[in-house]
PABA-960233 format. One line per 2 residues: their letters; for each residue x, y negated, z negated of C-alpha. Coordinates in steps of 0.02 Angstrom, whole numbers, plus 32768, in hexadecimal, padded with zeros to 4 digits. Example, Ala and Ser with C-alpha at 12.3 -4.5 7.8 and 13.67 -1.06 7.14 Angstrom:
PABA-960233
as> 8267/80E1/7E7A; 82AC/8035/7E9B .
This chain:
PABA-960233
mk> F129/8477/ED25; F0D5/84E7/ECA5 .
nq> F0EA/859E/ECCE; F0BD/85F8/EC2C .
fd> F007/8610/EBFF; EFC9/8654/EB58 .
il> EF20/86AA/EB6B; EEE9/8660/EAC3 .
df> EEF3/85B3/EB11; EE71/85EC/EB91 .
ga> EDFA/862B/EB0C; EE28/86E3/EAF7 .
ig> EDFE/872D/EA4D; EE58/87C9/EA12 .
dg> EDD2/880F/E9A1; EDAB/88A8/EA0D .
it> ECF7/886C/EA24; ECF0/87C4/EA7D .
ds> ECF7/87D2/EB3B; ED9B/8780/EB6E .
ta> ED93/87AB/EC28; ED77/86FA/EC66 .
av> EDFD/86B1/EBF5; EE82/872E/EC2A .
qa> EE53/871B/ECE1; EE64/865D/ECD4 .
al> EF14/8673/EC8F; EF41/86EC/ED1C .
da> EEFC/8673/ED9D; EF64/85E5/ED55 .
aa> F002/8651/ED59; EFE4/8682/EE0E .
dc> F00F/85D3/EE4A; F0BB/85C5/EDF9 .
yg> F10F/8670/EDE2; F0C8/8663/ED33 .
tv> F0C5/86CF/EC97; F024/86F8/EC3B .
lv> F045/8714/EB82; EFD8/878B/EB1D .
pp> EFEF/8774/EA60; EFCA/8809/E9EF .
gr> EF12/8835/E9E8; EE8C/88A3/EA34 .
ya> EE3D/884C/EAC9; ED9E/8892/EB16 .
vg> EDA7/887D/EBD3; ED56/88B8/EC73 .
kl> EDAB/88B8/ED1C; EE3D/883F/ED30 .
rm> EE9E/880F/EDCC; EF56/87E1/EDD7 .
hg> EF86/8784/EE75; F00C/8713/EEBA .
qg> F0C8/8728/EEB9; F12D/8759/EE21 .
vs> F0A6/874F/ED9B; F0CC/87A2/ECF4 .
lv> F050/87E0/EC73; F0B2/87EE/EBD2 .
gr> F081/8830/EB27; F0DA/8871/EA8D .
sa> F0D9/892E/EA9C; F0F7/897C/E9EF .
ws> F09C/8A1A/EA25; F0BA/8AC9/E9E3 .
fr> F08C/8B75/EA25; EFE7/8B7A/E9C7 .
sd> EFAE/8AC5/E9CB; EFAA/8A27/EA32 .
ga> F01E/899B/EA04; F00C/88E1/E9ED .
si> EFC9/8897/EA91; EF34/8900/EAC6 .
fe> EEB2/88F3/EB4F; EE1B/8963/EB33 .
ln> EDA1/8985/EBC0; ECEE/894A/EBA3 .
dp> ECA2/8964/EC51; EC6F/8A16/EC82 .
aa> EC46/89D8/ED32; ECF6/8999/ED5A .
dc> ED65/89F7/EDD4; EE02/89C9/ED71 .
mi> EE3E/895C/ECE3; EEC6/88FD/ED43 .
di> EECB/88F2/EE01; EF7B/88C3/EE39 .
sg> EF5C/88D0/EEF5; EFB0/8836/EF3C .
af> F012/880D/EE9E; F0BA/881B/EEF5 .
gg> F14C/882E/EE7D; F0D7/882D/EDE8 .
ti> F102/8875/ED3D; F099/88BB/ECB0 .
sg> F106/88C9/EC16; F0E9/88F6/EB61 .
mc> F02E/8911/EB76; EFBA/8999/EB37 .
ln> EF26/89BC/EBA9; EE9B/8A2B/EB62 .
gk> EE0F/8A68/EBD3; EDAC/8AAF/EB40 .
gl> ED6F/8B3B/EBB4; ECED/8AC8/EC02 .
ge> EC97/8AE5/ECA9; ECCC/8B57/ED36 .
ni> ED73/8B50/ED90; EDA6/8AA9/ED47 .
hg> EE62/8A8D/ED59; EED1/8A2D/ECE1 .
vk> EF3D/89CF/ED5F; EF0F/89DC/EE16 .
lw> EF68/89AB/EEB5; EF08/89D0/EF54 .
wp> EF1B/89A7/F00C; EEAE/89F0/F097 .
ey> EF4A/8A27/F0F6; F006/8A38/F0E2 .
ng> F061/8991/F0E1; EFBA/8942/F0BE .
ga> F00B/88AE/F066; F08B/8893/F0F2 .
ee> F118/8893/F072; F15B/88FA/EFE2 .
dt> F0E0/88F9/EF50; F16C/890E/EECD .
pt> F103/8911/EE2E; F157/8941/ED8B .
id> F102/8996/ECF8; F177/8989/EC64 .
dc> F167/89BD/EBAC; F0AB/89D7/EBB7 .
ri> F032/8A55/EB6B; EFA5/8A79/EBE5 .
gr> EF23/8AFF/EBCB; EE76/8B42/EBA7 .
fs> EE35/8B0C/EC51; EDB5/8B78/ECAA .
gd> EE20/8B6B/ED47; EEDD/8B5B/ED56 .
al> EF45/8AF7/ECDB; EFA1/8AB0/ED72 .
hf> EF57/8AC0/EE21; EFC7/8A85/EEB0 .
eh> EF7C/8AA4/EF5C; EFDF/8A71/EFF7 .
vw> F062/8A25/EF85; F10B/89EB/EFC3 .
cf> F195/89E2/EF3F; F172/89E4/EE84 .
sv> F1BE/8A08/EDD9; F174/8A5B/ED40 .
rh> F1E9/8A59/ECAA; F1E5/8A83/EBF1 .
sm> F129/8A94/EBEC; F0AC/8B12/EBA9 .
lh> F025/8B4B/EC23; EFAF/8BB7/EBC2 .
hs> EF0C/8C14/EBAA; EEB2/8BD8/EC45 .
gg> EE30/8C36/ECAA; EE99/8C26/ED47 .
ag> EF57/8C26/ED53; EFD2/8BC4/ECEE .
ly> F011/8B7E/ED93; EFC1/8B98/EE3E .
id> F033/8B6D/EED1; F00B/8B5A/EF88 .
gw> F09D/8AFB/EFD0; F158/8AED/EFC2 .
da> F1F2/8AA4/EF6F; F1E1/8ABB/EEB3 .
fi> F24A/8ABC/EE15; F1F4/8B1F/ED8B .
id> F268/8B1D/ECF6; F260/8B42/EC3A .
nw> F1A4/8B59/EC2D; F12F/8BC7/EBC9 .
ft> F0A8/8C23/EC2C; F037/8C7F/EBB3 .
gn> EF8A/8CCC/EBAE; EF4A/8C95/EC5A .
rm> EEC7/8D04/ECA9; EF07/8CFC/ED5D .
gg> EFC0/8D03/ED36; F04D/8C92/ED01 .
il> F06F/8C59/EDB4; EFF8/8C86/EE40 .
gg> F02A/8C65/EEF3; EFB1/8C31/EF7B .
pv> EFBF/8C4A/F038; F072/8C07/F03E .
va> F0F2/8BED/EFB5; F1A0/8BBC/EFEF .
si> F244/8B7B/EFA9; F229/8B8C/EEEE .
tc> F2A3/8B9B/EE5E; F261/8BED/EDBE .
tg> F2DF/8BED/ED31; F2DA/8C07/EC75 .
nr> F21D/8C1D/EC64; F1C3/8C8A/EBE4 .
ve> F132/8CE5/EC37; F0C5/8D47/EBBF .
wn> F01A/8D94/EBA5; EFD3/8D59/EC4B .
rr> EF42/8DC6/EC82; EF5A/8DE1/ED3D .
gg> F017/8DE3/ED33; F0AF/8D74/ED1D .
fi> F0E1/8D27/EDC4; F074/8D5A/EE59 .
lp> F0BE/8D1C/EEFD; F068/8D71/EF90 .
ng> F0AE/8D10/F024; F13D/8C97/F045 .
ds> F1FA/8C88/F041; F294/8C4E/EFE6 .
yn> F27E/8C75/EF2D; F302/8C68/EEA5 .
it> F2BB/8CBF/EE0B; F346/8CC2/ED89 .
gn> F356/8CD5/ECCE; F29E/8CE2/ECA1 .
ff> F24F/8D49/EC15; F1B4/8DAB/EC4B .
dr> F157/8DF5/EBB7; F0B6/8E5B/EBAD .
sf> F06C/8E34/EC56; EFC3/8E85/EC77 .
gp> EFF7/8EB9/ED26; F0A1/8EB0/ED7B .
al> F114/8E31/ED2B; F14F/8E02/EDD9 .
el> F0F0/8E27/EE78; F148/8DF5/EF1A .
gs> F0EC/8E0A/EFBF; F043/8E5A/EFDB .
ek> EFE9/8ED1/F04F; EFD4/8E4A/F0D4 .
gk> F052/8DC8/F09B; F10F/8DC5/F0A7 .
vm> F199/8D7C/F03B; F23F/8D50/F08B .
ta> F2E4/8D23/F037; F2CF/8D37/EF7C .
tv> F34C/8D4D/EEEF; F312/8D96/EE49 .
tg> F3A4/8D9D/EDD0; F3C7/8DA3/ED16 .
ni> F314/8DB1/ECDA; F2CB/8E18/EC4C .
fr> F22D/8E7C/EC6F; F1E0/8EBD/EBCE .
rs> F142/8F26/EBB6; F0F8/8EF1/EC5D .
ga> F063/8F3F/ECB4; EFFB/8F46/EC17 .
rr> EF43/8F6C/EC0B; EEC7/8F73/EB80 .
ee> EEA4/901F/EB3A; EDF5/9021/EB83 .
es> EE30/8FEC/EC31; EE86/9042/ECC1 .
fa> EED6/8FF8/ED5C; EE87/900D/EE06 .
is> EF33/9038/EE4A; EFC9/9077/EDE9 .
eh> F03C/8FF3/EE32; EFEF/8F71/EDBE .
ss> F044/8FC9/ED2D; F0F5/8F96/ED5E .
hv> F180/8F1B/ED3A; F1A5/8EE6/EDEE .
wm> F143/8F0D/EE8C; F19A/8EDC/EF2D .
rn> F13F/8EFF/EFCF; F155/8EB7/F07C .
cd> F1F0/8E58/F045; F27B/8E2D/F0BE .
ga> F327/8DFB/F080; F2FD/8E07/EFC7 .
tl> F376/8E2C/EF39; F344/8E78/EE92 .
ag> F3E4/8E87/EE2C; F424/8E81/ED7C .
ns> F37D/8E85/ED22; F351/8EE4/EC83 .
mr> F2AB/8F3F/EC6A; F25A/8F9C/EBDA .
vg> F1B1/8FE2/EBA7; F14F/8FAB/EB0E .
qn> F0AA/8F96/EAB4; F04C/8F01/EA6F .
dg> F092/8EA2/E9DD; F08A/8F05/E93C .
gv> F0A4/8FAB/E994; EFF1/8FBF/E9D1 .
gv> EFA2/8FCD/EA7D; EFCE/902C/EB1A .
ws> F084/904F/EB46; F0B2/9007/EBEF .
pd> F0E0/8FFF/EC7B; F0CC/90A4/ECD4 .
lg> F144/9070/ED5E; F1E0/9004/ED5D .
ii> F20E/8FC2/EE0A; F1A8/8FE3/EEA7 .
le> F1FA/8FC5/EF50; F17E/8FD7/EFDE .
nc> F190/8FB1/F097; F21F/8F36/F082 .
ry> F2AC/8F0D/F0FA; F363/8EE6/F0DB .
st> F347/8ECF/F022; F3AF/8F03/EF8C .
vh> F37F/8F52/EEE7; F422/8F5F/EE89 .
gn> F469/8F65/EDDA; F3C6/8F5D/ED7A .
tm> F3C1/8FAA/ECCD; F327/900A/EC95 .
fe> F34D/9058/EBED; F2A3/909E/EBBC .
ga> F26D/903C/EC54; F1C8/9091/EC7E .
mk> F14F/9115/EC41; F150/917C/ECE2 .
en> F1CC/9140/ED67; F250/90B9/ED63 .
lv> F265/90A6/EE1F; F1E7/90CA/EEA7 .
vr> F21A/90B5/EF5E; F198/90D7/EFE3 .
ge> F165/90A8/F092; F1E2/906F/F114 .
np> F274/900C/F0CC; F2F4/8FF2/F157 .
gc> F39C/8FA9/F127; F375/8FAA/F06D .
lv> F3FC/8FCE/EFEC; F3C1/9022/EF4C .
eg> F450/9053/EEDA; F4A1/903C/EE30 .
nt> F3FE/9036/EDCE; F401/9093/ED2B .
gt> F385/90BF/ECA4; F319/913C/EC49 .
iy> F261/9166/EC3C; F215/9140/EB92 .
gk> F218/91D7/EB21; F289/923F/EB91 .
C-alpha cells in the first residue's frame, strides 16, 4: 500500500503565488487513511486553511531555516479570513516536521497550528501531536494554539514574531524542549485556564513583549536549563491574582535583562519589571538560577529589571541558592503577603551600581 504522498503529484506549485490549498489538502486526505506521510519538496507554497486528520499522519519538509529567514519547505498564508493555517484537531499522533509556516501578518487572530476541542478530553484520547524542527511565525494570532490539548511535544523549533504567543497552552502533559521563542507579542509561552504536567528544558526565550513564560494557573511544572533574555515583562510569571500554581520546580535557568520596557513606556505595576514573579504558588521550588540586569543589544535602551525575585502569598515553597550578581536595579528579593511554610535562604547578589 502506498503511504507516502508528494504534494507535487497532487498539483501543488511552489512559486509563492499559485494557490496550492486544494492540492495539499488532497495529499493530507490521502495520508489520513493509511498512517501516511505527506512530503513537501523545497518551495514556497501559497495556502489557506488546511486540516490534518486521521491517525499518525506526518507532514514532512526539508527545514534548512535560519534565525532570519525561512528554509526550504515553506507554506505561506494567502487567506486573511482563515482562523489558522493548519488545524490538527483530531489528527491523533500527527507530526509536522521540517516545515516553515509564515502567516505574513494577515488577518486578525489567525494561528499557525491550531488544536481545539470544546472541552477537556474532547477527543476521548491523547492528542499527542509533535512539532519538530519547524519555523513558525508572523501570524496575527499564536504561532501554536493548543486549547484543551492532552499530551504534545514541541521540539527544536522556532516560534517567532507573532501577534499572540509563541505557544498558547490550555491543557496538560507536554514536552517543550530545545526551542527558540522570540519576538512574540503575548509572550513565549502563554498559559490558559489550566496548564498541567509540562516539562520545559533547554529553550531560548527572548525579546517577547508580554514576558517569557506566563503560567497563571495549573500544576506540575519542570522548568530547567532555559535561557531567558530581554523579556518585556517578567521572564517567568507563575500564578496570578486569582489563579494558583502547585508543584513547580524552576532550576538551573539564566534570567538576563528581564522586565524591559521601551524608553517611552512605563509599567502599570512595578512587578512587571522583574525576573521571576511567583504568587499564589504552593509547593514550588526556585533554586540554583542566575540573574543579571542589562540593556538592549549595543548598550542602548533602559536598564532592567527593577526587581529580581518576587515571592507573594505562596505556601510551603522554597527560594534557595539563586545568584543575583548585579541582579536588579532596585531590589533583588521581594517577599510580601502571607507566605506560610516558605523557606527563603542562601540567595546572594548585588544591586547594579552598588
